[in-house]
C-alpha positions in Angstrom: 19.0 -18.5 -47.7 17.0 -21.0 -49.7 17.3 -20.1 -53.3 14.4 -19.8 -55.8 14.4 -22.1 -58.8 13.5 -20.5 -62.0 14.2 -22.5 -65.2 17.6 -23.9 -65.1 19.0 -21.4 -62.4 19.0 -20.9 -58.8 17.9 -17.3 -58.0 19.1 -15.3 -55.1 17.1 -12.1 -54.7 18.8 -10.6 -51.9 17.8 -7.1 -52.6 14.1 -7.8 -51.8 14.5 -10.7 -49.2 16.9 -9.2 -46.8 15.3 -6.9 -44.3 17.8 -4.2 -45.2 17.7 -1.0 -47.4 21.3 -1.3 -48.1 22.2 -2.7 -51.7 25.9 -3.1 -50.4 24.8 -5.6 -47.8 22.6 -7.4 -50.3 25.6 -7.4 -52.7 27.8 -9.1 -50.1 25.3 -11.9 -49.7 25.1 -12.4 -53.6 28.8 -12.3 -54.1 29.2 -15.1 -51.4 27.4 -17.4 -53.8 29.7 -16.3 -56.8 32.7 -17.3 -54.4 31.3 -20.9 -53.8 34.1 -22.5 -56.1 36.5 -21.0 -53.7 34.8 -22.4 -50.8 34.6 -25.9 -52.2 37.8 -26.2 -54.1 39.8 -23.0 -53.7 39.2 -22.0 -57.1 39.4 -18.3 -58.2 36.6 -18.8 -60.7 33.2 -17.1 -59.8 29.7 -18.5 -61.0 26.5 -17.0 -61.8 25.4 -13.5 -63.4 23.5 -10.6 -62.0 20.1 -9.6 -63.9 19.7 -6.5 -61.6 21.2 -5.2 -58.5 21.7 -7.9 -56.0 19.7 -10.5 -57.9 22.2 -13.3 -58.8 21.2 -16.3 -61.1 23.4 -19.4 -60.7 23.0 -22.3 -63.2 21.4 -25.1 -61.3 23.8 -27.7 -62.7 26.7 -25.8 -61.9 25.8 -25.1 -58.2 24.6 -28.9 -57.8 27.9 -30.1 -58.8 29.8 -28.0 -56.4 27.7 -29.1 -53.8 28.0 -32.8 -54.7 31.9 -32.4 -54.8 31.8 -31.2 -51.1 30.6 -34.6 -50.0 32.6 -36.6 -52.6 35.7 -34.9 -51.4 35.0 -35.5 -47.8 34.4 -39.2 -48.4 37.3 -40.0 -50.6 40.0 -37.5 -50.0 41.4 -37.6 -46.3 43.4 -34.3 -47.2 40.2 -32.2 -48.1 39.0 -31.5 -44.7 42.2 -30.2 -43.2 43.2 -28.2 -46.2 39.7 -26.4 -46.5 39.6 -25.8 -42.8 43.1 -24.0 -43.1 42.3 -22.1 -46.2 39.0 -20.7 -44.8 40.5 -20.0 -41.4 43.6 -18.2 -43.1 41.1 -16.2 -45.0 39.0 -15.2 -42.0 42.2 -13.9 -40.3 43.0 -12.0 -43.3 39.5 -10.3 -43.0 40.2 -9.5 -39.1 43.7 -8.0 -40.0 42.1 -5.9 -42.9 39.4 -4.7 -40.6 42.0 -3.7 -38.0 43.9 -1.7 -40.6 40.9 0.0 -41.9 39.9 1.1 -38.3 43.5 2.5 -37.7 43.5 4.7 -40.9 40.9 5.7 -43.5 41.1 3.0 -46.1 41.9 3.7 -49.9 39.5 2.0 -52.4 41.9 -1.0 -52.9 41.8 -1.8 -49.2 38.1 -1.5 -48.9 37.7 -3.5 -52.0 39.9 -6.2 -50.4 37.9 -6.2 -47.0 34.6 -6.6 -48.8 35.8 -9.4 -51.2 37.3 -11.2 -48.4 34.1 -10.9 -46.4 32.2 -12.3 -49.4 34.7 -15.3 -49.4 34.3 -15.9 -45.7 30.4 -15.8 -46.3 30.7 -18.3 -49.0 31.3 -21.4 -46.6 27.4 -21.3 -46.2 27.5 -23.7 -49.0 29.0 -26.6 -47.1 25.6 -26.8 -44.6 23.3 -27.0 -47.6 24.7 -30.6 -48.1 25.6 -31.3 -44.6 22.6 -31.0 -42.4 22.3 -33.6 -39.6 20.2 -36.0 -41.8 22.9 -35.7 -44.6 25.7 -36.4 -42.1 23.8 -39.3 -40.8 23.5 -40.7 -44.6 27.2 -40.2 -45.0 28.4 -41.8 -41.8 26.2 -44.8 -42.7 28.8 -45.7 -45.3 31.3 -46.2 -42.5 29.3 -47.3 -39.4 26.0 -48.2 -38.2 24.1 -45.0 -37.3 21.1 -46.4 -35.5 20.7 -44.5 -32.1 23.4 -41.9 -33.2 21.2 -39.1 -34.0 21.9 -37.1 -30.5 25.7 -37.0 -30.8 25.2 -36.1 -34.6 22.9 -33.0 -33.4 25.5 -32.1 -30.7 28.2 -31.8 -33.2 26.3 -28.8 -34.6 27.1 -26.6 -31.5 29.1 -23.5 -32.8 32.6 -23.5 -30.8 32.3 -19.7 -30.6 29.8 -17.5 -28.8 26.8 -17.0 -31.1 25.8 -13.5 -31.7 22.5 -13.7 -29.7 24.5 -14.9 -26.7 27.1 -12.2 -27.0 24.2 -9.9 -27.2 22.6 -11.1 -23.9 26.0 -11.4 -22.1 26.9 -7.7 -22.8 23.1 -6.6 -22.0 23.2 -8.5 -18.8 26.7 -7.0 -17.9 25.4 -3.4 -18.4 21.9 -4.2 -16.9 23.7 -5.3 -13.6 25.6 -1.9 -13.7 22.3 -0.2 -14.3 20.5 -2.0 -11.2 23.3 -0.6 -9.0 23.5 2.8 -10.4 20.7 3.7 -12.7 22.4 6.2 -14.8 21.6 6.6 -18.6 25.2 6.1 -19.4 25.0 2.4 -18.8 22.2 2.2 -21.4 24.2 4.1 -24.1 27.4 1.9 -23.1 25.0 -1.3 -23.9 24.0 0.4 -27.2 27.6 1.1 -28.2 28.9 -2.4 -27.4 26.1 -4.7 -28.3 23.0 -3.4 -30.1 24.5 -4.3 -33.6 24.4 -8.0 -32.2 20.9 -8.1 -32.1 20.3 -8.5 -35.8 22.6 -9.0 -39.0 21.7 -5.4 -40.4 23.5 -2.4 -41.6 21.0 -0.2 -40.2 20.8 0.3 -36.3 18.8 -2.4 -34.7 15.8 -1.8 -32.5 18.1 -1.9 -29.4 20.0 1.2 -30.8 16.8 3.1 -29.3 17.7 4.0 -25.5 14.2 3.4 -24.7 14.3 -0.3 -26.2 17.6 -1.0 -24.5 16.3 0.3 -21.1 13.2 -1.9 -21.4 15.4 -5.0 -22.1 17.3 -4.1 -18.8 14.0 -4.2 -17.1 12.9 -7.5 -18.7 16.4 -8.8 -17.6 15.6 -7.6 -14.0 12.2 -9.2 -14.1 13.5 -12.4 -15.3 16.4 -13.0 -13.1 16.0 -10.6 -10.1 16.5 -7.0 -9.7 19.7 -7.0 -7.7 23.2 -6.8 -9.4 24.3 -10.0 -8.0 21.3 -11.8 -9.5 21.8 -10.5 -13.0 25.5 -11.3 -13.0 24.6 -14.9 -11.7 22.3 -15.2 -14.7 25.2 -14.0 -16.9 27.5 -16.6 -15.5 24.8 -19.4 -15.9 24.5 -18.4 -19.6 28.1 -18.8 -20.1 28.1 -22.2 -18.3 25.3 -23.4 -20.5 27.2 -22.5 -23.5 30.4 -24.2 -22.2 28.4 -27.1 -21.5 27.0 -27.3 -25.1 30.5 -27.0 -26.5 31.7 -29.7 -24.1 29.1 -32.0 -25.5 30.0 -31.4 -29.1 33.7 -32.5 -28.4 32.3 -35.5 -26.5 29.8 -36.3 -29.6 33.0 -36.5 -31.9 34.5 -38.9 -29.5 31.7 -41.1 -28.9 31.1 -41.4 -32.8 34.7 -42.3 -33.4 34.5 -44.9 -30.6 31.3 -46.2 -32.3 33.1 -46.3 -35.7 36.0 -48.1 -34.3 33.8 -50.7 -32.5 32.1 -51.5 -35.9 35.4 -53.3 -37.0 35.6 -51.3 -40.3 38.6 -49.4 -39.5 41.5 -48.7 -41.9 44.0 -46.1 -42.0 42.3 -44.6 -44.8 38.8 -44.7 -43.4 40.1 -43.5 -40.1 41.2 -40.3 -41.6 38.0 -39.9 -43.6 35.8 -40.2 -40.6 37.9 -38.1 -38.1 38.2 -35.4 -41.0 34.5 -35.6 -41.6 33.5 -35.0 -37.9 36.2 -32.1 -37.6 34.8 -30.6 -40.8 31.3 -30.5 -39.3 32.4 -29.0 -36.2 34.4 -26.2 -38.2 31.3 -25.7 -40.3 28.9 -25.2 -37.5 31.3 -22.7 -36.0 31.7 -20.8 -39.2 27.9 -20.9 -39.8 27.9 -18.3 -36.9 31.4 -16.7 -37.4 30.8 -15.8 -41.0 27.9 -13.6 -40.2 29.6 -11.9 -37.3 32.8 -11.2 -39.5 30.7 -10.0 -42.3 28.7 -7.8 -40.1 32.0 -6.4 -38.8 32.9 -5.6 -42.4 29.5 -4.2 -43.2 29.7 -1.9 -40.1 33.1 -0.9 -41.1 31.7 0.0 -44.7 28.6 1.9 -43.0 31.5 4.0 -41.2 33.1 4.8 -44.3 29.7 5.9 -45.8 29.0 8.0 -43.0 32.6 9.8 -43.5 31.9 10.4 -47.1 28.4 11.6 -46.7 26.9 8.7 -48.6 23.2 7.3 -48.1 23.4 3.5 -47.3 20.1 3.2 -49.2 21.6 4.3 -52.4 25.3 3.3 -52.1 26.2 -0.1 -53.5 29.8 -1.5 -53.8 30.9 0.3 -56.8 29.7 3.5 -55.5 31.5 3.2 -52.3 34.7 2.4 -54.0 34.2 5.3 -56.3 33.7 7.8 -53.5 36.9 6.4 -51.6 38.9 6.8 -54.9 37.8 10.5 -55.3 38.8 11.1 -51.8 42.2 9.7 -52.4 42.9 12.2 -55.1 
């Protein structure tokens, strides 16, 4: 989200601006900004302070300095891009492994705390895009090559190299809508709810598609839009996958086109080659993690919701500390 500016601080009032009643989810998003030094440099230091639950204040100059460091590092240090990509990827894998372990057995407080902390670290990579929007990237590339007429390939670079959550939702919904078209049994509606309703929005609460009537209405919308037969619905599903695959292929082609244009500009040195290649790969990585970070964090939040349900806790009244405290009491 865009921070509010108050005096010499950037303010992140997630408790009131997120469409959730969960203080824990709002805290996760606040903590992501506290972990931005880790995202930028790998530092264990955290920034900012809380004035109330999930309302974070970060000194404006400190955060501005971190964001400047992203561009400075990408344009002067050829090792920055691969090292940062490796660090974030390893941490995301740690989060996935932690979630798998937590699903296999009820976690203790330490395990749950690590999962939530790692989720906040993964979410902190959002700081990159604040300084690398397409216009920012064009300005950076202009240091190395002429950029006139290069806006289209630059925009193509921002295609995530994963399935966005809304496409994951729609693919799953169309799969079960095809089953429902062949056999109008309510079990297909409930199967779709279990598998994909949570992809509709990034919330800890059930989304609108957790309501069987809403999911069935979406099935009917799919049938009207693409044809009522199972074959027509499955065909529309394949078409959606093909469109996403084509967009990802355009992103790879855009990177190649920009590298070719840079090479043709006649400014190539080994150092600049490593910088430009690292910059373009960093943008593709960033675009992918702009999507993956929310998907992974919501998996962590849904795991936390499961722990709350097991412990009989109210999601609207349970923050990070209360959840860990309840898990410690259970372990005694």
